[in-house]
N, CA, C and O of each residue as an XYZ file, in Angstrom:
960
protein
N     156.682     72.171     65.758
C     156.533     72.458     64.343
C     156.881     71.262     63.471
O     157.032     71.401     62.257
N     157.008     70.097     64.075
C     157.445     68.928     63.326
C     156.420     68.476     62.303
O     156.780     67.798     61.341
N     155.143     68.834     62.478
C     154.112     68.429     61.529
C     153.904     69.441     60.418
O     153.044     69.246     59.559
N     154.665     70.504     60.419
C     154.504     71.552     59.409
C     155.389     71.238     58.212
O     156.601     71.070     58.342
N     154.754     71.161     57.034
C     155.500     70.944     55.801
C     155.255     72.048     54.782
O     156.149     72.404     54.014
N     154.038     72.589     54.778
C     153.662     73.583     53.769
C     153.378     74.926     54.446
O     152.486     75.027     55.289
N     154.128     75.934     54.078
C     154.044     77.246     54.725
C     153.687     78.314     53.694
O     154.269     78.369     52.611
N     152.740     79.145     54.042
C     152.428     80.336     53.251
C     152.760     81.562     54.102
O     152.288     81.689     55.232
N     153.570     82.454     53.553
C     153.995     83.662     54.250
C     153.515     84.874     53.465
O     153.733     84.965     52.257
N     152.868     85.797     54.148
C     152.482     87.087     53.566
C     153.395     88.160     54.126
O     153.513     88.296     55.344
N     154.043     88.923     53.259
C     154.865     90.031     53.741
C     154.302     91.365     53.235
O     153.752     91.461     52.138
N     154.462     92.380     54.074
C     153.979     93.711     53.739
C     155.060     94.757     53.932
O     156.238     94.433     54.076
N     154.649     96.007     53.933
C     155.590     97.126     53.945
C     156.530     97.089     55.143
O     157.661     97.568     55.060
N     156.068     96.522     56.258
C     156.875     96.509     57.466
C     158.171     95.741     57.342
O     159.124     96.022     58.070
N     158.232     94.767     56.426
C     159.469     93.986     56.300
C     160.534     94.772     55.549
O     161.727     94.514     55.712
N     160.114     95.728     54.729
C     161.072     96.545     53.981
C     161.311     97.908     54.604
O     162.207     98.634     54.175
N     160.523     98.265     55.610
C     160.670     99.583     56.231
C     162.063     99.770     56.819
O     162.622    100.866     56.777
N     162.626     98.679     57.374
C     163.949     98.787     57.981
C     165.061     98.871     56.938
O     166.226     99.078     57.279
N     164.699     98.711     55.671
C     165.642     98.940     54.577
C     165.527    100.361     54.038
O     166.210    100.731     53.083
N     164.656    101.150     54.660
C     164.513    102.541     54.258
C     163.469    102.787     53.198
O     163.436    103.867     52.608
N     162.608    101.808     52.936
C     161.527    101.993     51.976
C     160.299    102.473     52.722
O     159.839    101.821     53.659
N     159.768    103.613     52.306
C     158.634    104.218     52.993
C     157.426    103.289     53.002
O     157.121    102.641     52.001
N     156.749    103.233     54.133
C     155.444    102.586     54.169
C     154.400    103.592     53.714
O     154.677    104.789     53.642
N     153.210    103.116     53.410
C     152.188    103.979     52.839
C     151.385    104.733     53.885
O     150.985    105.874     53.654
N     151.144    104.110     55.033
C     150.159    104.664     55.948
C     150.742    105.311     57.195
O     150.015    105.984     57.926
N     152.019    105.129     57.457
C     152.606    105.726     58.648
C     152.788    107.230     58.461
O     152.754    107.744     57.343
N     152.981    107.921     59.579
C     153.241    109.353     59.508
C     154.463    109.603     58.633
O     155.513    108.991     58.826
N     154.316    110.501     57.678
C     155.398    110.791     56.757
C     155.472    109.835     55.591
O     156.359    109.965     54.748
N     154.555    108.867     55.519
C     154.567    107.872     54.451
C     154.105    108.447     53.125
O     153.775    109.628     53.017
N     154.089    107.588     52.128
C     153.837    108.039     50.761
C     152.487    108.699     50.589
O     152.359    109.675     49.849
N     151.472    108.172     51.271
C     150.136    108.714     51.039
C     149.916    110.055     51.734
O     148.920    110.728     51.469
N     150.836    110.453     52.625
C     150.762    111.816     53.137
C     151.289    112.807     52.098
O     150.904    113.976     52.100
N     152.167    112.340     51.214
C     152.756    113.204     50.212
C     151.926    113.246     48.929
O     151.952    114.239     48.203
N     151.197    112.176     48.652
C     150.362    112.092     47.464
C     149.050    111.401     47.826
O     149.039    110.408     48.553
N     147.969    111.927     47.320
C     146.683    111.276     47.522
C     146.611    110.022     46.662
O     147.092    110.002     45.529
N     146.000    108.968     47.221
C     145.848    107.715     46.500
C     145.217    107.953     45.137
O     145.674    107.416     44.128
N     144.160    108.765     45.114
C     143.417    108.961     43.877
C     144.208    109.741     42.827
O     143.804    109.805     41.666
N     145.352    110.343     43.239
C     146.163    111.109     42.292
C     147.267    110.293     41.643
O     147.747    110.658     40.570
N     147.688    109.180     42.276
C     148.850    108.448     41.740
C     148.660    106.933     41.671
O     149.500    106.245     41.092
N     147.613    106.407     42.226
C     147.543    104.943     42.352
C     146.195    104.374     41.953
O     145.698    103.437     42.579
N     145.604    104.939     40.910
C     144.365    104.396     40.352
C     144.437    104.477     38.835
O     145.154    105.325     38.303
N     143.718    103.622     38.128
C     143.661    103.754     36.665
C     143.127    105.109     36.226
O     143.548    105.651     35.204
N     142.198    105.650     37.002
C     141.626    106.954     36.662
C     142.687    108.055     36.746
O     142.705    108.972     35.925
N     143.569    107.957     37.745
C     144.649    108.944     37.867
C     145.577    108.889     36.660
O     146.002    109.928     36.154
N     145.887    107.698     36.206
C     146.776    107.531     35.053
C     146.141    108.093     33.787
O     146.820    108.697     32.957
N     144.841    107.891     33.647
C     144.136    108.438     32.488
C     144.068    109.960     32.556
O     144.143    110.636     31.530
N     143.926    110.495     33.762
C     143.733    111.938     33.941
C     145.049    112.710     33.836
O     145.107    113.759     33.195
N     146.105    112.189     34.469
C     147.380    112.907     34.511
C     148.525    111.891     34.464
O     149.177    111.649     35.480
N     148.774    111.296     33.293
C     149.798    110.252     33.213
C     151.192    110.734     33.590
O     151.981    109.964     34.139
N     151.512    112.001     33.305
C     152.847    112.493     33.656
C     153.079    112.462     35.165
O     154.150    112.056     35.616
N     152.091    112.885     35.947
C     152.222    112.851     37.398
C     152.446    111.429     37.887
O     153.326    111.182     38.712
N     151.652    110.498     37.381
C     151.756    109.106     37.812
C     153.108    108.521     37.417
O     153.759    107.866     38.229
N     153.532    108.751     36.183
C     154.796    108.181     35.723
C     155.978    108.765     36.484
O     156.923    108.043     36.804
N     155.940    110.058     36.779
C     157.035    110.648     37.572
C     157.091    110.047     38.968
O     158.171    109.755     39.481
N     155.927    109.862     39.580
C     155.871    109.268     40.913
C     156.510    107.889     40.915
O     157.327    107.585     41.784
N     156.144    107.051     39.949
C     156.683    105.691     39.923
C     158.122    105.649     39.424
O     158.885    104.769     39.823
N     158.505    106.585     38.557
C     159.910    106.649     38.173
C     160.789    106.937     39.390
O     161.855    106.341     39.540
N     160.346    107.848     40.256
C     161.109    108.152     41.471
C     161.164    106.949     42.403
O     162.209    106.654     42.984
N     160.038    106.254     42.543
C     160.022    105.078     43.405
C     160.936    103.989     42.857
O     161.660    103.342     43.614
N     160.903    103.786     41.550
C     161.738    102.753     40.924
C     163.213    103.055     41.139
O     163.997    102.161     41.457
N     163.588    104.319     40.963
C     164.979    104.708     41.173
C     165.386    104.531     42.631
O     166.478    104.040     42.918
N     164.509    104.931     43.552
C     164.841    104.858     44.975
C     165.013    103.423     45.440
O     165.934    103.119     46.199
N     164.138    102.545     44.993
C     164.184    101.154     45.452
C     165.504    100.491     45.079
O     166.003     99.641     45.817
N     166.068    100.873     43.942
C     167.311    100.238     43.500
C     168.506    100.633     44.358
O     169.563    100.010     44.261
N     168.361    101.655     45.194
C     169.450    102.068     46.080
C     169.363    101.402     47.455
O     170.292    101.520     48.255
N     168.270    100.712     47.737
C     168.062    100.125     49.061
C     168.728     98.749     49.161
O     169.020     98.095     48.160
N     168.952     98.343     50.407
C     169.604     97.061     50.665
C     168.683     96.145     51.471
O     167.810     96.615     52.202
N     168.882     94.862     51.331
C     168.118     93.891     52.113
C     168.456     94.025     53.588
O     169.492     94.582     53.952
N     167.569     93.508     54.433
C     167.821     93.513     55.873
C     167.709     92.086     56.410
O     167.354     91.180     55.655
N     168.001     91.862     57.690
C     168.003     90.493     58.211
C     166.683     89.739     58.049
O     166.689     88.509     58.019
N     165.560     90.439     57.946
C     164.285     89.746     57.760
C     164.208     89.129     56.368
O     163.828     87.966     56.229
N     164.569     89.898     55.331
C     164.608     89.336     53.977
C     165.592     88.168     53.907
O     165.314     87.134     53.301
N     166.732     88.358     54.533
C     167.786     87.345     54.467
C     167.382     86.073     55.194
O     167.734     84.976     54.761
N     166.645     86.204     56.294
C     166.178     85.025     57.018
C     165.176     84.234     56.184
O     165.218     83.004     56.168
N     164.276     84.927     55.492
C     163.318     84.215     54.640
C     164.019     83.540     53.464
O     163.600     82.468     53.028
N     165.075     84.156     52.948
C     165.849     83.519     51.893
C     166.526     82.249     52.412
O     166.641     81.253     51.698
N     166.967     82.307     53.655
C     167.570     81.114     54.268
C     166.526     80.007     54.440
O     166.815     78.833     54.207
N     165.322     80.386     54.846
C     164.238     79.413     54.940
C     163.946     78.813     53.575
O     163.772     77.601     53.448
N     163.893     79.651     52.564
C     163.667     79.197     51.192
C     164.716     78.165     50.791
O     164.391     77.134     50.203
N     165.957     78.447     51.107
C     167.060     77.568     50.699
C     166.989     76.203     51.379
O     167.290     75.185     50.757
N     166.595     76.175     52.645
C     166.717     74.950     53.429
C     165.398     74.215     53.656
O     165.410     73.090     54.156
N     164.280     74.809     53.309
C     162.987     74.190     53.604
C     162.645     73.143     52.549
O     162.611     73.446     51.356
N     162.391     71.911     52.990
C     162.107     70.811     52.063
C     160.640     70.735     51.662
O     160.310     70.146     50.633
N     159.761     71.322     52.460
C     158.347     71.297     52.124
C     157.992     72.408     51.149
O     158.874     73.073     50.604
N     156.712     72.605     50.933
C     156.263     73.694     50.074
C     156.359     75.013     50.833
O     156.085     75.078     52.031
N     156.752     76.055     50.117
C     156.860     77.392     50.697
C     156.434     78.400     49.647
O     156.917     78.370     48.515
N     155.532     79.290     50.022
C     155.142     80.382     49.130
C     155.214     81.681     49.920
O     154.538     81.844     50.936
N     156.045     82.606     49.439
C     156.152     83.938     50.033
C     155.342     84.883     49.156
O     155.752     85.230     48.049
N     154.199     85.289     49.664
C     153.328     86.227     48.950
C     153.646     87.618     49.483
O     153.434     87.895     50.663
N     154.145     88.481     48.631
C     154.480     89.824     49.104
C     153.565     90.873     48.492
O     153.249     90.839     47.303
N     153.147     91.809     49.345
C     152.413     92.980     48.878
C     153.368     94.072     48.390
O     152.937     95.078     47.826
N     154.656     93.866     48.613
C     155.645     94.887     48.298
C     156.016     94.856     46.822
O     156.031     93.797     46.195
N     156.312     96.019     46.281
C     156.691     96.107     44.875
C     158.193     96.314     44.709
O     158.656     96.650     43.618
N     158.964     96.115     45.792
C     160.417     96.123     45.686
C     160.901     94.709     45.360
O     160.108     93.769     45.306
N     162.204     94.572     45.143
C     162.784     93.273     44.785
C     163.706     92.748     45.880
O     164.623     91.976     45.599
N     163.471     93.157     47.126
C     164.415     92.811     48.192
C     164.367     91.329     48.563
O     165.385     90.773     48.975
N     163.222     90.680     48.429
C     163.196     89.222     48.657
C     164.115     88.521     47.662
O     164.888     87.638     48.035
N     164.028     88.916     46.409
C     164.854     88.280     45.386
C     166.332     88.590     45.596
O     167.180     87.709     45.452
N     166.640     89.836     45.935
C     168.043     90.196     46.133
C     168.644     89.503     47.347
O     169.853     89.277     47.405
N     167.797     89.165     48.316
C     168.283     88.423     49.491
C     168.576     86.972     49.153
O     169.292     86.296     49.891
N     168.024     86.482     48.036
C     168.307     85.114     47.613
C     167.104     84.219     47.487
O     167.245     83.070     47.068
N     165.908     84.701     47.837
C     164.718     83.864     47.710
C     164.462     83.548     46.249
O     164.653     84.392     45.374
N     164.023     82.314     45.996
C     163.567     81.794     44.711
C     164.678     81.364     43.769
O     164.382     80.820     42.705
N     165.939     81.582     44.108
C     167.026     81.275     43.185
C     167.068     79.775     42.899
O     167.011     78.957     43.818
N     167.167     79.427     41.624
C     167.339     78.031     41.228
C     166.077     77.210     41.205
O     166.137     75.991     41.049
N     164.940     77.844     41.355
C     163.695     77.086     41.374
C     162.960     77.236     40.058
O     162.979     78.302     39.442
N     162.303     76.149     39.623
C     161.539     76.207     38.383
C     160.345     77.138     38.543
O     160.030     77.911     37.639
N     159.687     77.064     39.684
C     158.565     77.959     39.957
C     158.918     78.811     41.162
O     159.182     78.297     42.250
N     158.919     80.123     40.953
C     159.343     81.015     42.014
C     158.541     80.808     43.295
O     157.335     80.561     43.254
N     159.215     80.912     44.412
C     158.542     80.848     45.703
C     158.146     82.243     46.189
O     157.525     82.375     47.244
N     158.498     83.280     45.432
C     158.095     84.644     45.762
C     157.065     85.101     44.745
O     157.311     85.075     43.539
N     155.915     85.517     45.239
C     154.819     85.959     44.374
C     154.497     87.410     44.718
O     154.131     87.717     45.852
N     154.632     88.292     43.745
C     154.338     89.712     43.939
C     152.879     89.975     43.576
O     152.560     90.229     42.414
N     152.005     89.915     44.561
C     150.582     90.040     44.272
C     150.193     91.444     43.825
O     149.151     91.625     43.195
N     151.010     92.432     44.140
C     150.731     93.812     43.728
C     151.682     94.288     42.636
O     151.799     95.491     42.399
N     152.365     93.354     41.969
C     153.281     93.734     40.910
C     154.638     94.140     41.444
O     154.957     93.923     42.613
N     155.447     94.742     40.552
C     156.794     95.133     40.942
C     157.229     96.381     40.191
O     156.918     96.553     39.012
N     157.949     97.244     40.885
C     158.474     98.457     40.258
C     159.443     98.145     39.129
O     159.610     98.961     38.223
N     160.077     96.993     39.161
C     161.137     96.697     38.206
C     160.627     95.944     36.987
O     161.396     95.265     36.306
N     159.337     96.062     36.713
C     158.735     95.621     35.458
C     157.953     96.777     34.866
O     157.452     97.636     35.591
N     157.853     96.793     33.545
C     156.925     97.687     32.848
C     155.940     96.813     32.080
O     156.325     95.821     31.463
N     154.684     97.188     32.126
C     153.612     96.424     31.485
C     153.135     97.172     30.247
O     152.747     98.338     30.314
N     153.174     96.480     29.125
C     152.683     97.066     27.880
C     151.192     96.777     27.749
O     150.789     95.618     27.653
N     150.389     97.805     27.745
C     148.943     97.622     27.636
C     148.509     97.337     26.202
O     147.339     97.045     25.955
N     149.447     97.421     25.251
C     149.128     97.089     23.865
C     149.271     95.593     23.596
O     148.389     94.984     22.990
N     150.384     94.996     24.047
C     150.619     93.562     23.767
C     150.549     92.693     25.017
O     150.678     91.473     24.921
N     150.345     93.301     26.196
C     150.173     92.594     27.465
C     151.430     91.857     27.917
O     151.341     90.875     28.655
N     152.594     92.321     27.482
C     153.863     91.724     27.899
C     154.470     92.580     29.008
O     154.435     93.809     28.959
N     155.024     91.901     30.004
C     155.722     92.572     31.091
C     157.219     92.390     30.907
O     157.709     91.265     30.804
N     157.942     93.502     30.865
C     159.380     93.480     30.593
C     160.146     94.014     31.793
O     159.692     94.953     32.447
N     161.307     93.427     32.091
C     162.151     93.996     33.149
C     162.452     95.461     32.828
O     162.735     95.805     31.680
N     162.389     96.326     33.853
C     162.531     97.758     33.589
C     163.173     98.440     34.790
O     162.676     98.335     35.910
N     164.282     99.141     34.552
C     164.989     99.801     35.645
C     165.154    101.303     35.413
O     165.648    102.009     36.292
N     164.752    101.794     34.257
C     164.904    103.215     33.971
C     163.535    103.903     34.025
O     162.601    103.374     34.627
N     163.417    105.057     33.410
C     162.198    105.843     33.519
C     161.184    105.482     32.433
O     161.516    104.878     31.414
N     159.937    105.876     32.692
C     158.848    105.710     31.726
C     158.272    107.049     31.265
O     157.428    107.086     30.369
N     158.719    108.137     31.868
C     158.101    109.439     31.615
C     158.203    109.855     30.151
O     157.331    110.571     29.660
N     159.248    109.423     29.441
C     159.430    109.812     28.038
C     158.723    108.882     27.063
O     158.933    108.960     25.852
N     157.873    107.988     27.607
C     157.063    107.072     26.782
C     157.945    106.206     25.870
O     157.768    106.227     24.652
N     158.881    105.453     26.435
C     159.720    104.579     25.607
C     158.889    103.480     24.947
O     157.786    103.160     25.390
N     159.438    102.921     23.894
C     158.742    101.865     23.167
C     158.817    100.546     23.924
O     159.800    100.268     24.609
N     157.785     99.749     23.797
C     157.778     98.406     24.380
C     158.848     97.563     23.694
O     158.893     97.538     22.464
N     159.719     96.866     24.446
C     160.752     96.029     23.826
C     160.167     94.899     22.986
O     160.836     94.373     22.097
N     158.925     94.529     23.265
C     158.310     93.393     22.574
C     157.611     93.811     21.281
O     157.848     93.219     20.227
N     156.745     94.834     21.359
C     155.917     95.167     20.188
C     156.219     96.526     19.586
O     155.761     96.827     18.484
N     156.982     97.353     20.291
C     157.339     98.652     19.759
C     156.346     99.761     20.026
O     156.629    100.923     19.734
N     155.186     99.429     20.574
C     154.200    100.456     20.889
C     154.640    101.263     22.122
O     155.354    100.755     22.986
N     154.206    102.516     22.184
C     154.529    103.370     23.336
C     153.339    103.330     24.303
O     152.624    104.312     24.498
N     153.169    102.150     24.893
C     152.001    101.917     25.744
C     152.400    101.294     27.071
O     151.662    100.480     27.627
N     153.573    101.677     27.581
C     154.061    101.105     28.831
C     153.498    101.855     30.030
O     153.315    103.072     29.988
N     153.227    101.117     31.096
C     152.835    101.683     32.384
C     153.537    100.885     33.478
O     154.030     99.787     33.219
N     153.587    101.419     34.691
C     154.170    100.630     35.790
C     153.410     99.309     35.967
O     152.183     99.268     35.875
N     154.148     98.251     36.217
C     153.521     96.947     36.466
C     153.193     96.834     37.949
O     153.677     95.947     38.652
N     152.363     97.754     38.397
C     151.948     97.834     39.794
C     150.429     97.790     39.843
O     149.759     98.487     39.081
N     149.883     96.970     40.737
C     148.430     96.867     40.873
C     147.917     98.101     41.609
O     148.269     98.345     42.763
N     147.090     98.866     40.928
C     146.532    100.064     41.531
C     145.223     99.756     42.244
O     144.622     98.702     42.034
N     144.796    100.670     43.076
C     143.521    100.515     43.766
C     142.408    100.395     42.723
O     142.335    101.171     41.770
N     141.553     99.407     42.932
C     140.493     99.127     41.983
C     140.851     98.053     40.983
O     139.991     97.626     40.212
N     142.123     97.591     40.969
C     142.553     96.526     40.070
C     142.721     95.220     40.853
O     142.911     95.233     42.069
N     142.649     94.104     40.144
C     142.739     92.788     40.782
C     144.195     92.391     41.001
O     144.982     92.408     40.055
N     144.572     92.031     42.234
C     145.935     91.531     42.481
C     146.237     90.294     41.636
O     145.332     89.611     41.155
N     147.509     90.029     41.472
C     147.960     88.927     40.622
C     147.876     87.574     41.337
O     148.057     87.483     42.551
N     147.600     86.538     40.559
C     147.718     85.123     40.943
C     146.937     84.760     42.198
O     147.422     84.014     43.048
N     145.736     85.288     42.305
C     144.922     84.985     43.472
C     144.569     83.501     43.556
O     144.490     82.950     44.654
N     144.357     82.853     42.425
C     144.033     81.417     42.445
C     145.171     80.616     43.038
O     144.940     79.692     43.817
N     146.408     80.962     42.678
C     147.556     80.237     43.228
C     147.668     80.474     44.739
O     147.998     79.557     45.491
N     147.393     81.701     45.175
C     147.486     82.002     46.607
C     146.461     81.204     47.399
O     146.804     80.593     48.411
N     145.214     81.201     46.955
C     144.176     80.474     47.688
C     144.408     78.964     47.629
O     144.094     78.254     48.584
N     144.955     78.470     46.518
C     145.294     77.043     46.434
C     146.378     76.688     47.448
O     146.321     75.633     48.080
N     147.365     77.570     47.602
C     148.431     77.332     48.580
C     147.885     77.370     50.005
O     148.299     76.573     50.847
N     146.963     78.285     50.281
C     146.364     78.348     51.613
C     145.598     77.064     51.933
O     145.610     76.599     53.073
N     144.939     76.497     50.936
C     144.177     75.250     51.168
C     145.093     74.089     51.528
O     144.669     73.149     52.199
N     146.349     74.148     51.084
C     147.289     73.061     51.353
C     148.239     73.381     52.510
O     149.088     72.563     52.862
N     148.096     74.570     53.098
C     149.068     75.036     54.087
C     148.902     74.346     55.439
O     147.803     73.964     55.840
N     150.039     74.202     56.126
C     150.057     73.768     57.524
C     150.311     74.942     58.464
O     150.171     74.817     59.681
N     150.691     76.104     57.879
C     150.961     77.295     58.683
C     150.851     78.512     57.782
O     151.358     78.513     56.660
N     150.180     79.558     58.282
C     150.124     80.844     57.602
C     150.787     81.881     58.499
O     150.445     82.001     59.676
N     151.732     82.625     57.944
C     152.480     83.625     58.703
C     152.346     84.971     57.995
O     152.548     85.065     56.784
N     152.008     86.000     58.748
C     151.906     87.361     58.222
C     153.007     88.205     58.845
O     153.140     88.263     60.068
N     153.797     88.858     57.997
C     154.956     89.616     58.468
C     154.872     91.057     57.974
O     154.844     91.302     56.768
N     154.831     92.003     58.899
C     154.937     93.407     58.547
C     153.776     93.958     57.744
O     153.973     94.796     56.864
N     152.572     93.500     58.035
C     151.407     93.987     57.294
C     150.476     94.772     58.214
O     150.415     94.531     59.420
N     149.755     95.716     57.615
C     148.850     96.557     58.397
C     147.520     95.874     58.685
O     146.813     96.248     59.620
N     147.183     94.872     57.877
C     145.874     94.237     58.012
C     144.750     95.123     57.512
O     143.594     94.930     57.887
N     145.080     96.105     56.657
C     144.081     97.070     56.206
C     143.723     96.936     54.735
O     142.685     97.441     54.307
N     144.568     96.260     53.950
C     144.377     96.210     52.506
C     143.869     94.829     52.087
O     144.546     93.820     52.281
N     142.688     94.804     51.521
C     142.119     93.548     51.032
C     142.446     93.401     49.552
O     142.593     94.399     48.847
N     142.561     92.151     49.071
C     142.199     90.902     49.735
C     143.257     90.320     50.680
O     142.967     89.367     51.404
N     144.474     90.869     50.688
C     145.523     90.278     51.525
C     145.134     90.244     52.993
O     145.466     89.290     53.696
N     144.440     91.265     53.464
C     144.040     91.315     54.867
C     143.091     90.180     55.233
O     142.950     89.847     56.410
N     142.446     89.590     54.247
C     141.516     88.496     54.507
C     142.154     87.124     54.487
O     141.472     86.136     54.758
N     143.447     87.024     54.174
C     144.084     85.709     54.108
C     144.064     85.000     55.460
O     143.895     83.782     55.515
N     144.234     85.752     56.553
C     144.225     85.113     57.869
C     142.854     84.521     58.156
O     142.762     83.445     58.748
N     141.794     85.197     57.751
C     140.446     84.661     57.957
C     140.220     83.408     57.115
O     139.586     82.452     57.562
N     140.743     83.428     55.903
C     140.657     82.244     55.036
C     141.394     81.076     55.678
O     140.886     79.955     55.703
N     142.592     81.337     56.196
C     143.374     80.289     56.845
C     142.643     79.741     58.068
O     142.589     78.529     58.276
N     142.083     80.640     58.872
C     141.343     80.198     60.065
C     140.169     79.316     59.684
O     139.915     78.301     60.332
N     139.451     79.697     58.636
C     138.300     78.914     58.199
C     138.711     77.521     57.735
O     137.932     76.572     57.824
N     139.938     77.407     57.240
C     140.457     76.117     56.776
C     141.119     75.316     57.897
O     141.553     74.185     57.678
N     141.199     75.893     59.091
C     141.841     75.213     60.215
C     143.350     75.284     60.195
O     144.016     74.470     60.836
N     143.907     76.249     59.467
C     145.359     76.397     59.359
C     145.866     77.265     60.511
O     145.339     78.360     60.710
N     146.863     76.824     61.276
C     147.442     77.661     62.326
C     147.998     78.963     61.745
O     148.509     78.981     60.626
N     147.894     80.052     62.514
C     148.282     81.365     62.001
C     149.188     82.088     62.990
O     149.029     81.969     64.205
N     150.143     82.842     62.446
C     151.123     83.573     63.254
C     151.329     84.964     62.663
O     151.522     85.116     61.457
N     151.287     85.972     63.523
C     151.591     87.343     63.106
C     152.934     87.764     63.670
O     153.186     87.622     64.867
N     153.804     88.287     62.800
C     155.063     88.920     63.196
C     154.984     90.352     62.698
O     155.058     90.597     61.494
N     154.835     91.293     63.608
C     154.588     92.672     63.197
C     155.147     93.631     64.239
O     155.287     93.278     65.410
N     155.461     94.832     63.807
C     156.003     95.828     64.738
C     155.027     96.097     65.875
O     155.434     96.263     67.025
N     153.741     96.139     65.554
C     152.678     96.336     66.542
C     151.453     95.575     66.069
O     151.418     95.143     64.916
N     150.440     95.392     66.919
C     149.252     94.654     66.480
C     148.642     95.280     65.225
O     148.433     96.491     65.159
N     148.359     94.430     64.230
C     147.728     94.910     63.003
C     146.224     95.035     63.225
O     145.711     94.679     64.286
N     145.531     95.543     62.219
C     144.083     95.649     62.319
C     143.422     94.274     62.411
O     142.307     94.148     62.919
N     144.114     93.244     61.917
C     143.559     91.900     61.978
C     144.211     91.018     63.015
O     144.072     89.796     62.962
N     144.923     91.614     63.964
C     145.714     90.845     64.921
C     144.885     89.826     65.705
O     145.379     88.749     66.037
N     143.633     90.162     66.000
C     142.796     89.274     66.805
C     142.497     87.948     66.107
O     142.104     86.981     66.760
N     142.677     87.893     64.794
C     142.393     86.661     64.057
C     143.499     85.620     64.204
O     143.274     84.439     63.938
N     144.691     86.044     64.624
C     145.835     85.139     64.638
C     145.867     84.289     65.906
O     145.494     84.742     66.988
N     146.320     83.050     65.748
C     146.483     82.169     66.892
C     147.605     82.653     67.801
O     147.535     82.517     69.023
N     148.636     83.216     67.189
C     149.782     83.722     67.950
C     150.264     85.004     67.300
O     150.265     85.116     66.074
N     150.672     85.971     68.105
C     151.201     87.229     67.588
C     152.461     87.593     68.360
O     152.488     87.548     69.590
N     153.493     87.952     67.627
C     154.731     88.437     68.228
C     154.992     89.832     67.651
O     154.892     90.046     66.443
N     155.323     90.765     68.527
C     155.449     92.145     68.081
C     156.836     92.699     68.367
O     157.382     92.549     69.460
N     157.384     93.343     67.347
C     158.715     93.918     67.425
C     159.243     94.115     66.016
O     158.525     93.854     65.051
N     160.484     94.570     65.875
C     161.058     94.801     64.545
C     161.175     93.496     63.755
O     161.547     92.459     64.305
N     160.855     93.557     62.464
C     160.940     92.365     61.620
C     162.353     91.815     61.570
O     162.543     90.601     61.497
N     163.356     92.702     61.608
C     164.744     92.262     61.517
C     165.164     91.421     62.712
O     166.155     90.696     62.633
N     164.428     91.504     63.817
C     164.695     90.670     64.986
C     163.770     89.461     65.024
O     164.219     88.343     65.275
N     162.470     89.683     64.776
C     161.483     88.602     64.913
C     161.634     87.525     63.846
O     161.544     86.335     64.149
N     161.862     87.928     62.608
C     161.858     86.945     61.513
C     163.043     85.993     61.601
O     162.834     84.785     61.485
N     164.281     86.461     61.801
C     165.384     85.508     61.955
C     165.165     84.538     63.123
O     165.481     83.353     63.017
N     164.624     85.045     64.231
C     164.361     84.180     65.379
C     163.356     83.093     65.014
O     163.552     81.923     65.345
N     162.283     83.478     64.334
C     161.261     82.494     63.953
C     161.818     81.486     62.949
O     161.543     80.291     63.064
N     162.588     81.940     61.979
C     163.171     81.028     60.994
C     164.097     80.029     61.676
O     164.104     78.848     61.328
N     164.869     80.492     62.635
C     165.729     79.577     63.395
C     164.892     78.486     64.067
O     165.259     77.311     64.049
N     163.768     78.888     64.657
C     162.893     77.916     65.304
C     162.364     76.888     64.317
O     162.353     75.690     64.600
N     161.929     77.359     63.166
C     161.350     76.464     62.160
C     162.395     75.481     61.648
O     162.131     74.282     61.565
N     163.575     75.979     61.308
C     164.599     75.109     60.732
C     165.167     74.147     61.771
O     165.561     73.034     61.422
N     165.216     74.546     63.023
C     165.752     73.651     64.042
C     164.792     72.517     64.367
O     165.204     71.478     64.884
N     163.508     72.715     64.065
C     162.514     71.672     64.334
C     162.203     70.810     63.120
O     161.452     69.838     63.206
N     162.797     71.185     61.979
C     162.496     70.454     60.746
C     163.149     69.070     60.773
O     163.010     68.303     59.821
């Protein structure tokens, strides 16, 4: 790994599952309890905003009770000690990467939430995103403009993920692409490995089991993220 300087890491629900945050597609996961079209689309919000806001209020409250695990902490350690470029692109809307220590002290965050975050509220009137830890069901006023037009700052199905240009620019400059805890089922994130392969970037999967896109990776290691990620980070830092 001595020639690796620029790393792009994609993390998914599997990295937070060991912290007790439900994944979406596993048995007993969120989508078994609620249909996607009822809580995670713009149409659902227009049709029944109370249902959607209650769902996300519960998720926001629950996430704040969870703790980081060794996988988050290992990536924070990589962030702290890595001298090259590093971008952690997460599909997760929790803040466990940040709480583990990733991005602290940097002018430009190394953690990018492509699907938004539960701990922001987005005002559709003034387009400002504000830190938010309480409920939205009572239609509170936007801290910026005063309008009662707040919604969860979460990318719903049918909406464009955030900062795609920055992600693809990082992939073009990457020496390694690593996917951690992802199902390989949700695009455009599921296509990042194909983009990396087309660019000649080495690819590594760290996942509990083979993902839907596992065949695209140059190397795949399977097991709990809390075991695989610290081991891999140790390897990377020892070869730096």
